[in-house]
Structures are given as C-alpha cells and as structure tokens.
PyMOL Python script that loads the backbone (N, CA, C, O; Angstrom):
from pymol import cmd

cmd.read_pdbstr("""\
ATOM      1  N   UNK A   1       8.132 -22.868 -18.744  1.00  0.00           N
ATOM      2  CA  UNK A   1       7.863 -20.680 -18.892  1.00  0.00           C
ATOM      3  C   UNK A   1       7.350 -20.408 -17.087  1.00  0.00           C
ATOM      4  O   UNK A   1       6.568 -20.958 -16.311  1.00  0.00           O
ATOM      5  N   UNK A   2       8.614 -18.870 -17.014  1.00  0.00           N
ATOM      6  CA  UNK A   2       8.157 -18.797 -15.420  1.00  0.00           C
ATOM      7  C   UNK A   2       6.550 -17.247 -15.023  1.00  0.00           C
ATOM      8  O   UNK A   2       6.808 -16.077 -15.305  1.00  0.00           O
ATOM      9  N   UNK A   3       5.642 -17.489 -14.627  1.00  0.00           N
ATOM     10  CA  UNK A   3       4.089 -16.860 -14.609  1.00  0.00           C
ATOM     11  C   UNK A   3       5.407 -15.053 -13.255  1.00  0.00           C
ATOM     12  O   UNK A   3       6.283 -15.291 -12.423  1.00  0.00           O
ATOM     13  N   UNK A   4       5.048 -14.094 -13.554  1.00  0.00           N
ATOM     14  CA  UNK A   4       4.302 -13.382 -13.688  1.00  0.00           C
ATOM     15  C   UNK A   4       4.115 -12.702 -11.651  1.00  0.00           C
ATOM     16  O   UNK A   4       3.111 -12.000 -11.526  1.00  0.00           O
ATOM     17  N   UNK A   5       4.700 -12.831 -10.698  1.00  0.00           N
ATOM     18  CA  UNK A   5       3.214 -12.409  -9.444  1.00  0.00           C
ATOM     19  C   UNK A   5       3.855 -10.935  -9.064  1.00  0.00           C
ATOM     20  O   UNK A   5       4.921 -10.331  -8.954  1.00  0.00           O
ATOM     21  N   UNK A   6       1.531 -10.718  -8.872  1.00  0.00           N
ATOM     22  CA  UNK A   6       1.851  -8.803  -8.557  1.00  0.00           C
ATOM     23  C   UNK A   6       0.848  -9.491  -7.723  1.00  0.00           C
ATOM     24  O   UNK A   6       0.032 -10.409  -7.816  1.00  0.00           O
ATOM     25  N   UNK A   7       1.295  -8.597  -6.833  1.00  0.00           N
ATOM     26  CA  UNK A   7       0.353  -8.487  -5.669  1.00  0.00           C
ATOM     27  C   UNK A   7      -0.240  -7.397  -4.884  1.00  0.00           C
ATOM     28  O   UNK A   7       0.231  -6.848  -3.888  1.00  0.00           O
ATOM     29  N   UNK A   8      -1.636  -7.112  -5.645  1.00  0.00           N
ATOM     30  CA  UNK A   8      -2.236  -5.468  -5.092  1.00  0.00           C
ATOM     31  C   UNK A   8      -1.432  -4.667  -3.674  1.00  0.00           C
ATOM     32  O   UNK A   8      -0.486  -5.040  -2.981  1.00  0.00           O
ATOM     33  N   UNK A   9      -2.073  -3.737  -3.639  1.00  0.00           N
ATOM     34  CA  UNK A   9      -1.928  -2.768  -2.442  1.00  0.00           C
ATOM     35  C   UNK A   9      -2.529  -3.289  -1.202  1.00  0.00           C
ATOM     36  O   UNK A   9      -1.983  -3.395  -0.104  1.00  0.00           O
ATOM     37  N   UNK A  10      -4.139  -3.705  -1.649  1.00  0.00           N
ATOM     38  CA  UNK A  10      -4.345  -4.154  -0.471  1.00  0.00           C
ATOM     39  C   UNK A  10      -4.654  -5.437  -0.329  1.00  0.00           C
ATOM     40  O   UNK A  10      -5.285  -5.636   0.709  1.00  0.00           O
ATOM     41  N   UNK A  11      -4.383  -6.730  -1.202  1.00  0.00           N
ATOM     42  CA  UNK A  11      -2.133  -7.499  -0.223  1.00  0.00           C
ATOM     43  C   UNK A  11      -1.898  -7.445   0.634  1.00  0.00           C
ATOM     44  O   UNK A  11      -2.019  -7.816   1.802  1.00  0.00           O
ATOM     45  N   UNK A  12      -1.310  -6.651  -0.324  1.00  0.00           N
ATOM     46  CA  UNK A  12       0.080  -6.272   1.079  1.00  0.00           C
ATOM     47  C   UNK A  12      -0.849  -5.766   1.854  1.00  0.00           C
ATOM     48  O   UNK A  12      -1.824  -6.402   1.455  1.00  0.00           O
ATOM     49  N   UNK A  13      -1.375  -4.828   2.970  1.00  0.00           N
ATOM     50  CA  UNK A  13      -1.752  -4.412   4.016  1.00  0.00           C
ATOM     51  C   UNK A  13      -2.183  -6.076   4.546  1.00  0.00           C
ATOM     52  O   UNK A  13      -1.861  -6.468   5.667  1.00  0.00           O
ATOM     53  N   UNK A  14      -2.935  -6.942   3.576  1.00  0.00           N
ATOM     54  CA  UNK A  14      -3.271  -7.836   4.982  1.00  0.00           C
ATOM     55  C   UNK A  14      -2.019  -8.989   5.076  1.00  0.00           C
ATOM     56  O   UNK A  14      -1.665  -9.772   5.958  1.00  0.00           O
ATOM     57  N   UNK A  15      -1.526  -8.672   3.673  1.00  0.00           N
ATOM     58  CA  UNK A  15       0.119  -9.364   4.059  1.00  0.00           C
ATOM     59  C   UNK A  15       1.129  -9.558   5.224  1.00  0.00           C
ATOM     60  O   UNK A  15       1.765 -10.587   5.451  1.00  0.00           O
ATOM     61  N   UNK A  16       1.186  -7.842   6.256  1.00  0.00           N
ATOM     62  CA  UNK A  16       1.295  -7.135   7.048  1.00  0.00           C
ATOM     63  C   UNK A  16       0.598  -7.847   8.455  1.00  0.00           C
ATOM     64  O   UNK A  16       1.348  -8.286   9.327  1.00  0.00           O
ATOM     65  N   UNK A  17      -0.716  -7.915   8.585  1.00  0.00           N
ATOM     66  CA  UNK A  17      -1.994  -8.110   9.957  1.00  0.00           C
ATOM     67  C   UNK A  17      -1.731 -10.077   9.784  1.00  0.00           C
ATOM     68  O   UNK A  17      -2.392 -10.967  10.320  1.00  0.00           O
ATOM     69  N   UNK A  18      -0.987 -10.154   9.202  1.00  0.00           N
ATOM     70  CA  UNK A  18      -1.461 -11.497   9.275  1.00  0.00           C
ATOM     71  C   UNK A  18       0.006 -12.459   9.633  1.00  0.00           C
ATOM     72  O   UNK A  18       1.075 -12.437   9.023  1.00  0.00           O
ATOM     73  N   UNK A  19      -0.421 -13.368  10.961  1.00  0.00           N
ATOM     74  CA  UNK A  19       0.974 -14.160  11.853  1.00  0.00           C
ATOM     75  C   UNK A  19       2.121 -14.388  10.962  1.00  0.00           C
ATOM     76  O   UNK A  19       1.892 -14.597   9.771  1.00  0.00           O
ATOM     77  N   UNK A  20       3.277 -14.372  11.381  1.00  0.00           N
ATOM     78  CA  UNK A  20       4.090 -15.150  10.716  1.00  0.00           C
ATOM     79  C   UNK A  20       4.535 -16.165   9.918  1.00  0.00           C
ATOM     80  O   UNK A  20       5.074 -16.512   8.868  1.00  0.00           O
ATOM     81  N   UNK A  21       4.019 -16.469  10.985  1.00  0.00           N
ATOM     82  CA  UNK A  21       3.196 -18.195   9.803  1.00  0.00           C
ATOM     83  C   UNK A  21       2.635 -18.177   8.287  1.00  0.00           C
ATOM     84  O   UNK A  21       2.984 -18.930   7.377  1.00  0.00           O
ATOM     85  N   UNK A  22       1.719 -17.174   8.237  1.00  0.00           N
ATOM     86  CA  UNK A  22       0.939 -17.092   7.277  1.00  0.00           C
ATOM     87  C   UNK A  22       2.219 -16.545   6.286  1.00  0.00           C
ATOM     88  O   UNK A  22       2.587 -17.181   5.299  1.00  0.00           O
ATOM     89  N   UNK A  23       2.583 -15.779   6.543  1.00  0.00           N
ATOM     90  CA  UNK A  23       2.829 -14.833   5.401  1.00  0.00           C
ATOM     91  C   UNK A  23       4.060 -15.567   5.431  1.00  0.00           C
ATOM     92  O   UNK A  23       4.812 -14.593   5.394  1.00  0.00           O
ATOM     93  N   UNK A  24       4.974 -16.745   5.478  1.00  0.00           N
ATOM     94  CA  UNK A  24       6.082 -17.784   5.281  1.00  0.00           C
ATOM     95  C   UNK A  24       4.997 -18.619   4.495  1.00  0.00           C
ATOM     96  O   UNK A  24       5.497 -18.992   3.434  1.00  0.00           O
ATOM     97  N   UNK A  25       3.867 -18.990   4.614  1.00  0.00           N
ATOM     98  CA  UNK A  25       3.206 -19.527   3.937  1.00  0.00           C
ATOM     99  C   UNK A  25       3.173 -18.749   2.635  1.00  0.00           C
ATOM    100  O   UNK A  25       3.453 -19.562   1.754  1.00  0.00           O
ATOM    101  N   UNK A  26       3.031 -17.951   2.281  1.00  0.00           N
ATOM    102  CA  UNK A  26       2.205 -16.928   1.514  1.00  0.00           C
ATOM    103  C   UNK A  26       3.655 -17.077   0.115  1.00  0.00           C
ATOM    104  O   UNK A  26       3.700 -17.418  -1.066  1.00  0.00           O
ATOM    105  N   UNK A  27       4.602 -16.604   1.127  1.00  0.00           N
ATOM    106  CA  UNK A  27       5.871 -16.594   0.355  1.00  0.00           C
ATOM    107  C   UNK A  27       6.468 -17.912   0.231  1.00  0.00           C
ATOM    108  O   UNK A  27       7.678 -17.775   0.052  1.00  0.00           O
ATOM    109  N   UNK A  28       6.143 -19.046   0.249  1.00  0.00           N
ATOM    110  CA  UNK A  28       6.017 -20.498  -0.561  1.00  0.00           C
ATOM    111  C   UNK A  28       4.961 -20.154  -1.755  1.00  0.00           C
ATOM    112  O   UNK A  28       5.252 -20.047  -2.947  1.00  0.00           O
ATOM    113  N   UNK A  29       3.270 -19.959  -0.986  1.00  0.00           N
ATOM    114  CA  UNK A  29       2.306 -19.993  -2.403  1.00  0.00           C
ATOM    115  C   UNK A  29       2.808 -19.105  -3.792  1.00  0.00           C
ATOM    116  O   UNK A  29       2.777 -19.519  -4.950  1.00  0.00           O
ATOM    117  N   UNK A  30       3.485 -17.169  -3.114  1.00  0.00           N
ATOM    118  CA  UNK A  30       3.846 -16.919  -3.914  1.00  0.00           C
ATOM    119  C   UNK A  30       5.238 -17.324  -5.289  1.00  0.00           C
ATOM    120  O   UNK A  30       5.531 -16.638  -6.269  1.00  0.00           O
ATOM    121  N   UNK A  31       5.481 -17.863  -5.107  1.00  0.00           N
ATOM    122  CA  UNK A  31       6.800 -18.612  -5.704  1.00  0.00           C
ATOM    123  C   UNK A  31       6.608 -20.767  -5.814  1.00  0.00           C
ATOM    124  O   UNK A  31       7.413 -21.695  -5.891  1.00  0.00           O
ATOM    125  N   UNK A  32       5.301 -20.662  -5.765  1.00  0.00           N
ATOM    126  CA  UNK A  32       4.897 -21.504  -6.714  1.00  0.00           C
ATOM    127  C   UNK A  32       3.642 -21.427  -7.789  1.00  0.00           C
ATOM    128  O   UNK A  32       3.208 -22.246  -8.599  1.00  0.00           O
ATOM    129  N   UNK A  33       3.225 -19.984  -7.414  1.00  0.00           N
ATOM    130  CA  UNK A  33       3.066 -19.033  -8.392  1.00  0.00           C
ATOM    131  C   UNK A  33       3.056 -19.182  -9.692  1.00  0.00           C
ATOM    132  O   UNK A  33       2.422 -19.721 -10.600  1.00  0.00           O
ATOM    133  N   UNK A  34       4.466 -18.171  -9.367  1.00  0.00           N
ATOM    134  CA  UNK A  34       5.771 -18.034 -10.430  1.00  0.00           C
ATOM    135  C   UNK A  34       6.247 -19.082 -10.986  1.00  0.00           C
ATOM    136  O   UNK A  34       6.728 -18.811 -12.086  1.00  0.00           O
ATOM    137  N   UNK A  35       6.348 -20.539 -10.608  1.00  0.00           N
ATOM    138  CA  UNK A  35       6.445 -21.063 -11.247  1.00  0.00           C
ATOM    139  C   UNK A  35       5.630 -22.195 -11.677  1.00  0.00           C
ATOM    140  O   UNK A  35       6.054 -22.946 -12.555  1.00  0.00           O
ATOM    141  N   UNK A  36       4.557 -22.367 -11.158  1.00  0.00           N
ATOM    142  CA  UNK A  36       3.643 -23.278 -11.447  1.00  0.00           C
ATOM    143  C   UNK A  36       2.259 -22.518 -12.429  1.00  0.00           C
ATOM    144  O   UNK A  36       1.426 -22.904 -13.249  1.00  0.00           O
ATOM    145  N   UNK A  37       2.413 -22.012 -12.160  1.00  0.00           N
ATOM    146  CA  UNK A  37       1.228 -21.062 -12.274  1.00  0.00           C
ATOM    147  C   UNK A  37      -0.435 -20.507 -11.697  1.00  0.00           C
ATOM    148  O   UNK A  37      -0.527 -20.313 -10.485  1.00  0.00           O
ATOM    149  N   UNK A  38      -1.383 -20.327 -12.351  1.00  0.00           N
ATOM    150  CA  UNK A  38      -2.550 -20.511 -11.485  1.00  0.00           C
ATOM    151  C   UNK A  38      -2.793 -21.712 -10.938  1.00  0.00           C
ATOM    152  O   UNK A  38      -3.595 -21.299 -10.101  1.00  0.00           O
ATOM    153  N   UNK A  39      -2.749 -22.773 -10.755  1.00  0.00           N
ATOM    154  CA  UNK A  39      -3.769 -23.487 -10.580  1.00  0.00           C
ATOM    155  C   UNK A  39      -2.488 -24.252 -10.224  1.00  0.00           C
ATOM    156  O   UNK A  39      -1.529 -24.628 -10.899  1.00  0.00           O
ATOM    157  N   UNK A  40      -2.902 -24.380  -8.552  1.00  0.00           N
ATOM    158  CA  UNK A  40      -2.644 -25.047  -7.547  1.00  0.00           C
ATOM    159  C   UNK A  40      -3.086 -26.086  -6.337  1.00  0.00           C
ATOM    160  O   UNK A  40      -3.124 -25.950  -5.115  1.00  0.00           O
ATOM    161  N   UNK A  41      -3.392 -27.143  -7.189  1.00  0.00           N
ATOM    162  CA  UNK A  41      -3.710 -27.853  -6.186  1.00  0.00           C
ATOM    163  C   UNK A  41      -3.258 -28.691  -5.237  1.00  0.00           C
ATOM    164  O   UNK A  41      -4.079 -29.467  -4.749  1.00  0.00           O
ATOM    165  N   UNK A  42      -1.913 -28.723  -4.781  1.00  0.00           N
ATOM    166  CA  UNK A  42      -1.594 -28.722  -3.903  1.00  0.00           C
ATOM    167  C   UNK A  42      -1.225 -28.259  -2.258  1.00  0.00           C
ATOM    168  O   UNK A  42      -0.541 -28.780  -1.376  1.00  0.00           O
ATOM    169  N   UNK A  43      -2.392 -26.491  -2.378  1.00  0.00           N
ATOM    170  CA  UNK A  43      -2.830 -25.856  -1.785  1.00  0.00           C
ATOM    171  C   UNK A  43      -3.801 -26.721  -1.090  1.00  0.00           C
ATOM    172  O   UNK A  43      -4.582 -27.528  -1.594  1.00  0.00           O
ATOM    173  N   UNK A  44      -3.571 -26.330   0.524  1.00  0.00           N
ATOM    174  CA  UNK A  44      -5.127 -26.685   0.939  1.00  0.00           C
ATOM    175  C   UNK A  44      -5.980 -25.633   0.810  1.00  0.00           C
ATOM    176  O   UNK A  44      -5.883 -24.407   0.774  1.00  0.00           O
ATOM    177  N   UNK A  45      -7.340 -26.918   0.718  1.00  0.00           N
ATOM    178  CA  UNK A  45      -9.107 -26.101   0.100  1.00  0.00           C
ATOM    179  C   UNK A  45      -8.735 -25.243  -0.947  1.00  0.00           C
ATOM    180  O   UNK A  45      -9.370 -24.195  -0.828  1.00  0.00           O
ATOM    181  N   UNK A  46      -7.908 -25.219  -2.023  1.00  0.00           N
ATOM    182  CA  UNK A  46      -7.499 -24.833  -3.143  1.00  0.00           C
ATOM    183  C   UNK A  46      -8.995 -24.688  -4.136  1.00  0.00           C
ATOM    184  O   UNK A  46      -9.806 -25.608  -4.025  1.00  0.00           O
ATOM    185  N   UNK A  47      -9.171 -24.067  -4.646  1.00  0.00           N
ATOM    186  CA  UNK A  47     -10.445 -24.206  -5.606  1.00  0.00           C
ATOM    187  C   UNK A  47     -10.602 -22.998  -6.513  1.00  0.00           C
ATOM    188  O   UNK A  47     -10.337 -21.859  -6.127  1.00  0.00           O
ATOM    189  N   UNK A  48     -11.196 -23.385  -8.164  1.00  0.00           N
ATOM    190  CA  UNK A  48     -11.511 -21.854  -8.713  1.00  0.00           C
ATOM    191  C   UNK A  48     -12.425 -21.133  -8.132  1.00  0.00           C
ATOM    192  O   UNK A  48     -13.066 -22.009  -7.550  1.00  0.00           O
ATOM    193  N   UNK A  49     -13.006 -20.000  -7.848  1.00  0.00           N
ATOM    194  CA  UNK A  49     -13.866 -18.766  -7.528  1.00  0.00           C
ATOM    195  C   UNK A  49     -13.926 -19.154  -9.674  1.00  0.00           C
ATOM    196  O   UNK A  49     -13.235 -19.894 -10.375  1.00  0.00           O
ATOM    197  N   UNK A  50     -15.006 -18.283  -9.981  1.00  0.00           N
ATOM    198  CA  UNK A  50     -16.239 -17.378 -10.778  1.00  0.00           C
ATOM    199  C   UNK A  50     -15.390 -16.596 -11.352  1.00  0.00           C
ATOM    200  O   UNK A  50     -15.106 -15.512 -10.843  1.00  0.00           O
ATOM    201  N   UNK A  51     -14.707 -17.123 -12.797  1.00  0.00           N
ATOM    202  CA  UNK A  51     -14.368 -16.535 -14.464  1.00  0.00           C
ATOM    203  C   UNK A  51     -12.762 -17.581 -14.335  1.00  0.00           C
ATOM    204  O   UNK A  51     -12.473 -18.741 -14.633  1.00  0.00           O
ATOM    205  N   UNK A  52     -11.924 -16.256 -13.651  1.00  0.00           N
ATOM    206  CA  UNK A  52     -10.424 -16.705 -13.365  1.00  0.00           C
ATOM    207  C   UNK A  52     -10.215 -16.748 -12.461  1.00  0.00           C
ATOM    208  O   UNK A  52      -9.293 -17.531 -12.237  1.00  0.00           O
ATOM    209  N   UNK A  53     -10.646 -16.219 -11.535  1.00  0.00           N
ATOM    210  CA  UNK A  53      -9.832 -16.301  -9.851  1.00  0.00           C
ATOM    211  C   UNK A  53      -9.967 -17.824  -9.103  1.00  0.00           C
ATOM    212  O   UNK A  53     -10.870 -18.660  -9.077  1.00  0.00           O
ATOM    213  N   UNK A  54      -9.389 -17.794  -8.850  1.00  0.00           N
ATOM    214  CA  UNK A  54      -8.648 -18.886  -7.467  1.00  0.00           C
ATOM    215  C   UNK A  54      -7.949 -18.646  -5.726  1.00  0.00           C
ATOM    216  O   UNK A  54      -7.328 -17.708  -5.227  1.00  0.00           O
ATOM    217  N   UNK A  55      -8.365 -19.853  -5.229  1.00  0.00           N
ATOM    218  CA  UNK A  55      -8.160 -19.014  -3.528  1.00  0.00           C
ATOM    219  C   UNK A  55      -7.607 -20.552  -3.483  1.00  0.00           C
ATOM    220  O   UNK A  55      -7.529 -21.536  -4.218  1.00  0.00           O
ATOM    221  N   UNK A  56      -7.215 -20.072  -1.935  1.00  0.00           N
ATOM    222  CA  UNK A  56      -6.048 -21.341  -1.482  1.00  0.00           C
ATOM    223  C   UNK A  56      -6.721 -21.085   0.542  1.00  0.00           C
ATOM    224  O   UNK A  56      -7.052 -20.135   1.252  1.00  0.00           O
ATOM    225  N   UNK A  57      -6.644 -22.011   0.626  1.00  0.00           N
ATOM    226  CA  UNK A  57      -6.165 -21.938   2.016  1.00  0.00           C
ATOM    227  C   UNK A  57      -4.463 -22.236   2.708  1.00  0.00           C
ATOM    228  O   UNK A  57      -3.814 -23.262   2.502  1.00  0.00           O
ATOM    229  N   UNK A  58      -3.760 -20.408   4.001  1.00  0.00           N
ATOM    230  CA  UNK A  58      -2.741 -20.805   4.052  1.00  0.00           C
ATOM    231  C   UNK A  58      -2.150 -20.918   5.132  1.00  0.00           C
ATOM    232  O   UNK A  58      -1.015 -20.561   5.445  1.00  0.00           O
ATOM    233  N   UNK A  59      -3.924 -22.058   6.435  1.00  0.00           N
ATOM    234  CA  UNK A  59      -3.983 -21.668   7.025  1.00  0.00           C
ATOM    235  C   UNK A  59      -5.310 -22.417   7.505  1.00  0.00           C
ATOM    236  O   UNK A  59      -6.003 -22.804   6.563  1.00  0.00           O
ATOM    237  N   UNK A  60      -5.891 -22.751   9.003  1.00  0.00           N
ATOM    238  CA  UNK A  60      -7.160 -22.817   8.618  1.00  0.00           C
ATOM    239  C   UNK A  60      -8.177 -21.570   8.046  1.00  0.00           C
ATOM    240  O   UNK A  60      -9.034 -21.668   7.168  1.00  0.00           O
ATOM    241  N   UNK A  61      -7.656 -19.933   9.123  1.00  0.00           N
ATOM    242  CA  UNK A  61      -8.145 -19.348   9.201  1.00  0.00           C
ATOM    243  C   UNK A  61      -8.249 -18.590   7.306  1.00  0.00           C
ATOM    244  O   UNK A  61      -9.278 -18.288   6.702  1.00  0.00           O
ATOM    245  N   UNK A  62      -6.589 -18.468   6.743  1.00  0.00           N
ATOM    246  CA  UNK A  62      -5.960 -17.392   6.954  1.00  0.00           C
ATOM    247  C   UNK A  62      -6.387 -18.200   4.819  1.00  0.00           C
ATOM    248  O   UNK A  62      -6.475 -19.392   4.526  1.00  0.00           O
ATOM    249  N   UNK A  63      -6.504 -17.249   4.058  1.00  0.00           N
ATOM    250  CA  UNK A  63      -6.658 -17.817   2.445  1.00  0.00           C
ATOM    251  C   UNK A  63      -6.002 -16.545   1.680  1.00  0.00           C
ATOM    252  O   UNK A  63      -5.861 -15.399   2.105  1.00  0.00           O
ATOM    253  N   UNK A  64      -5.670 -17.054   0.517  1.00  0.00           N
ATOM    254  CA  UNK A  64      -5.158 -15.781  -0.507  1.00  0.00           C
ATOM    255  C   UNK A  64      -6.181 -15.461  -1.526  1.00  0.00           C
ATOM    256  O   UNK A  64      -6.947 -16.417  -1.656  1.00  0.00           O
ATOM    257  N   UNK A  65      -6.375 -14.802  -2.036  1.00  0.00           N
ATOM    258  CA  UNK A  65      -7.095 -15.231  -3.704  1.00  0.00           C
ATOM    259  C   UNK A  65      -6.505 -14.827  -4.435  1.00  0.00           C
ATOM    260  O   UNK A  65      -5.749 -14.015  -3.903  1.00  0.00           O
ATOM    261  N   UNK A  66      -6.237 -14.929  -6.201  1.00  0.00           N
ATOM    262  CA  UNK A  66      -5.529 -14.133  -6.819  1.00  0.00           C
ATOM    263  C   UNK A  66      -6.419 -14.474  -8.755  1.00  0.00           C
ATOM    264  O   UNK A  66      -7.344 -15.255  -8.977  1.00  0.00           O
ATOM    265  N   UNK A  67      -6.023 -13.983  -9.318  1.00  0.00           N
ATOM    266  CA  UNK A  67      -7.199 -14.557 -10.684  1.00  0.00           C
ATOM    267  C   UNK A  67      -5.743 -13.559 -11.963  1.00  0.00           C
ATOM    268  O   UNK A  67      -5.061 -12.534 -11.989  1.00  0.00           O
ATOM    269  N   UNK A  68      -6.021 -14.746 -12.743  1.00  0.00           N
ATOM    270  CA  UNK A  68      -5.082 -14.866 -14.153  1.00  0.00           C
ATOM    271  C   UNK A  68      -6.225 -14.221 -15.617  1.00  0.00           C
ATOM    272  O   UNK A  68      -7.437 -14.336 -15.799  1.00  0.00           O
ATOM    273  N   UNK A  69      -5.375 -13.700 -16.242  1.00  0.00           N
ATOM    274  CA  UNK A  69      -6.235 -13.652 -17.327  1.00  0.00           C
ATOM    275  C   UNK A  69      -5.596 -14.579 -18.041  1.00  0.00           C
ATOM    276  O   UNK A  69      -4.455 -14.845 -17.665  1.00  0.00           O
ATOM    277  N   UNK A  70      -6.206 -15.391 -19.379  1.00  0.00           N
ATOM    278  CA  UNK A  70      -6.152 -16.011 -19.882  1.00  0.00           C
ATOM    279  C   UNK A  70      -4.613 -15.198 -21.402  1.00  0.00           C
ATOM    280  O   UNK A  70      -4.495 -14.098 -21.941  1.00  0.00           O
ATOM    281  N   UNK A  71      -3.930 -16.313 -21.475  1.00  0.00           N
ATOM    282  CA  UNK A  71      -2.506 -15.713 -22.661  1.00  0.00           C
ATOM    283  C   UNK A  71      -1.846 -14.750 -21.969  1.00  0.00           C
ATOM    284  O   UNK A  71      -1.107 -14.264 -22.825  1.00  0.00           O
ATOM    285  N   UNK A  72      -1.731 -14.405 -21.358  1.00  0.00           N
ATOM    286  CA  UNK A  72      -0.755 -13.955 -19.865  1.00  0.00           C
ATOM    287  C   UNK A  72      -0.163 -14.513 -19.469  1.00  0.00           C
ATOM    288  O   UNK A  72      -0.461 -15.704 -19.377  1.00  0.00           O
ATOM    289  N   UNK A  73       1.364 -13.925 -18.851  1.00  0.00           N
ATOM    290  CA  UNK A  73       1.846 -14.940 -17.761  1.00  0.00           C
ATOM    291  C   UNK A  73       1.503 -13.475 -16.515  1.00  0.00           C
ATOM    292  O   UNK A  73       2.257 -13.587 -15.549  1.00  0.00           O
ATOM    293  N   UNK A  74       1.228 -13.111 -16.483  1.00  0.00           N
ATOM    294  CA  UNK A  74       0.857 -12.276 -15.869  1.00  0.00           C
ATOM    295  C   UNK A  74      -0.969 -12.702 -13.512  1.00  0.00           C
ATOM    296  O   UNK A  74      -2.125 -12.421 -13.195  1.00  0.00           O
ATOM    297  N   UNK A  75       0.141 -13.366 -12.974  1.00  0.00           N
ATOM    298  CA  UNK A  75      -0.494 -13.425 -12.033  1.00  0.00           C
ATOM    299  C   UNK A  75      -0.802 -12.366 -10.780  1.00  0.00           C
ATOM    300  O   UNK A  75       0.379 -12.255 -10.450  1.00  0.00           O
ATOM    301  N   UNK A  76      -1.383 -11.655 -10.001  1.00  0.00           N
ATOM    302  CA  UNK A  76      -1.937 -10.410  -9.429  1.00  0.00           C
ATOM    303  C   UNK A  76      -3.192 -11.295  -8.503  1.00  0.00           C
ATOM    304  O   UNK A  76      -4.192 -11.927  -8.846  1.00  0.00           O
ATOM    305  N   UNK A  77      -2.448 -10.914  -6.944  1.00  0.00           N
ATOM    306  CA  UNK A  77      -3.146 -11.796  -6.050  1.00  0.00           C
ATOM    307  C   UNK A  77      -3.549 -10.739  -5.738  1.00  0.00           C
ATOM    308  O   UNK A  77      -2.674  -9.894  -5.925  1.00  0.00           O
ATOM    309  N   UNK A  78      -4.620 -10.251  -5.271  1.00  0.00           N
ATOM    310  CA  UNK A  78      -6.162  -9.511  -4.552  1.00  0.00           C
ATOM    311  C   UNK A  78      -6.437  -9.735  -3.263  1.00  0.00           C
ATOM    312  O   UNK A  78      -7.371  -9.305  -2.586  1.00  0.00           O
ATOM    313  N   UNK A  79      -5.674 -10.344  -3.017  1.00  0.00           N
ATOM    314  CA  UNK A  79      -6.704 -10.614  -1.526  1.00  0.00           C
ATOM    315  C   UNK A  79      -5.226 -11.649  -0.890  1.00  0.00           C
ATOM    316  O   UNK A  79      -4.353 -12.223  -1.540  1.00  0.00           O
ATOM    317  N   UNK A  80      -5.494 -11.536   0.998  1.00  0.00           N
ATOM    318  CA  UNK A  80      -4.620 -11.948   1.545  1.00  0.00           C
ATOM    319  C   UNK A  80      -5.384 -12.135   3.178  1.00  0.00           C
ATOM    320  O   UNK A  80      -4.564 -12.137   4.096  1.00  0.00           O
ATOM    321  N   UNK A  81      -6.245 -12.223   3.416  1.00  0.00           N
ATOM    322  CA  UNK A  81      -6.137 -12.453   5.081  1.00  0.00           C
ATOM    323  C   UNK A  81      -7.530 -13.596   5.691  1.00  0.00           C
ATOM    324  O   UNK A  81      -7.783 -14.760   5.384  1.00  0.00           O
ATOM    325  N   UNK A  82      -8.286 -12.535   6.757  1.00  0.00           N
ATOM    326  CA  UNK A  82      -9.129 -14.335   7.457  1.00  0.00           C
ATOM    327  C   UNK A  82     -10.176 -14.752   5.290  1.00  0.00           C
ATOM    328  O   UNK A  82     -10.361 -14.462   4.108  1.00  0.00           O
ATOM    329  N   UNK A  83     -10.412 -15.613   6.492  1.00  0.00           N
ATOM    330  CA  UNK A  83     -11.802 -16.174   5.800  1.00  0.00           C
ATOM    331  C   UNK A  83     -13.125 -15.866   5.511  1.00  0.00           C
ATOM    332  O   UNK A  83     -13.876 -16.392   4.690  1.00  0.00           O
ATOM    333  N   UNK A  84     -13.290 -15.101   6.158  1.00  0.00           N
ATOM    334  CA  UNK A  84     -14.613 -14.474   6.960  1.00  0.00           C
ATOM    335  C   UNK A  84     -14.964 -13.191   5.978  1.00  0.00           C
ATOM    336  O   UNK A  84     -15.980 -12.824   5.390  1.00  0.00           O
ATOM    337  N   UNK A  85     -13.477 -12.646   6.109  1.00  0.00           N
ATOM    338  CA  UNK A  85     -13.926 -11.088   4.846  1.00  0.00           C
ATOM    339  C   UNK A  85     -13.321 -11.221   3.407  1.00  0.00           C
ATOM    340  O   UNK A  85     -13.153 -10.323   2.582  1.00  0.00           O
ATOM    341  N   UNK A  86     -13.037 -12.546   3.305  1.00  0.00           N
ATOM    342  CA  UNK A  86     -12.717 -12.920   1.254  1.00  0.00           C
ATOM    343  C   UNK A  86     -13.823 -12.717   0.730  1.00  0.00           C
ATOM    344  O   UNK A  86     -14.991 -12.767   1.116  1.00  0.00           O
ATOM    345  N   UNK A  87     -13.111 -12.388  -0.558  1.00  0.00           N
ATOM    346  CA  UNK A  87     -14.355 -12.040  -1.787  1.00  0.00           C
ATOM    347  C   UNK A  87     -14.812 -12.791  -2.127  1.00  0.00           C
ATOM    348  O   UNK A  87     -14.616 -13.010  -3.322  1.00  0.00           O
ATOM    349  N   UNK A  88     -15.502 -13.495  -1.573  1.00  0.00           N
ATOM    350  CA  UNK A  88     -15.990 -14.715  -2.560  1.00  0.00           C
ATOM    351  C   UNK A  88     -17.433 -15.393  -2.044  1.00  0.00           C
ATOM    352  O   UNK A  88     -17.939 -16.322  -2.674  1.00  0.00           O
TER     353      UNK A  88
END
""", "prot")
cmd.dss("prot")
cmd.show_as("cartoon", "prot")
cmd.util.cbc("prot")
cmd.orient("prot")
C-alpha cells in the first residue's frame, strides 16, 4: 500500500529556508513516508509524539513533524525547520 504525503504551506516555507542537504534529507523522508507509512524507526531520533503525530531529525538541528489519521493513507507533514522552534 502506498501512502499519500501532503505537505502544508507552513512546512513548504520551512523547507525553502533549510540548507540544501536538509532539503535532500526531507525528500528522502517523504519518499519513505509514501512507501512505508508514518512509522519511520530508521530515521535519526524518530519518536511518536502525542496522538497520531511523529517526528524525526533530518540533521542535528533540523526536524520534520507529521501526523497520520488511523484508517486513512494520508500523511500530513506540518513542520520542517529548526528543532528549537518545533511544535512539540
């Protein structure tokens, strides 16, 4: 089963502001989300947050956060940016 990955406008703005290597890491993460779903244990510092939210590090100081509704195949990336400003 392939998942559908939606990136919010806020996350898109964050992606535009991070370094190129972090953008490439995000692209790899979005491919993994599409292929394997919201649980991404191979990614650095992956953890499940409250409810159906998850996060991982794209690099030492850069993170991505996403959510997933049970019973759907829709994954929504709602934050990409510095871990200091992450919404968790």
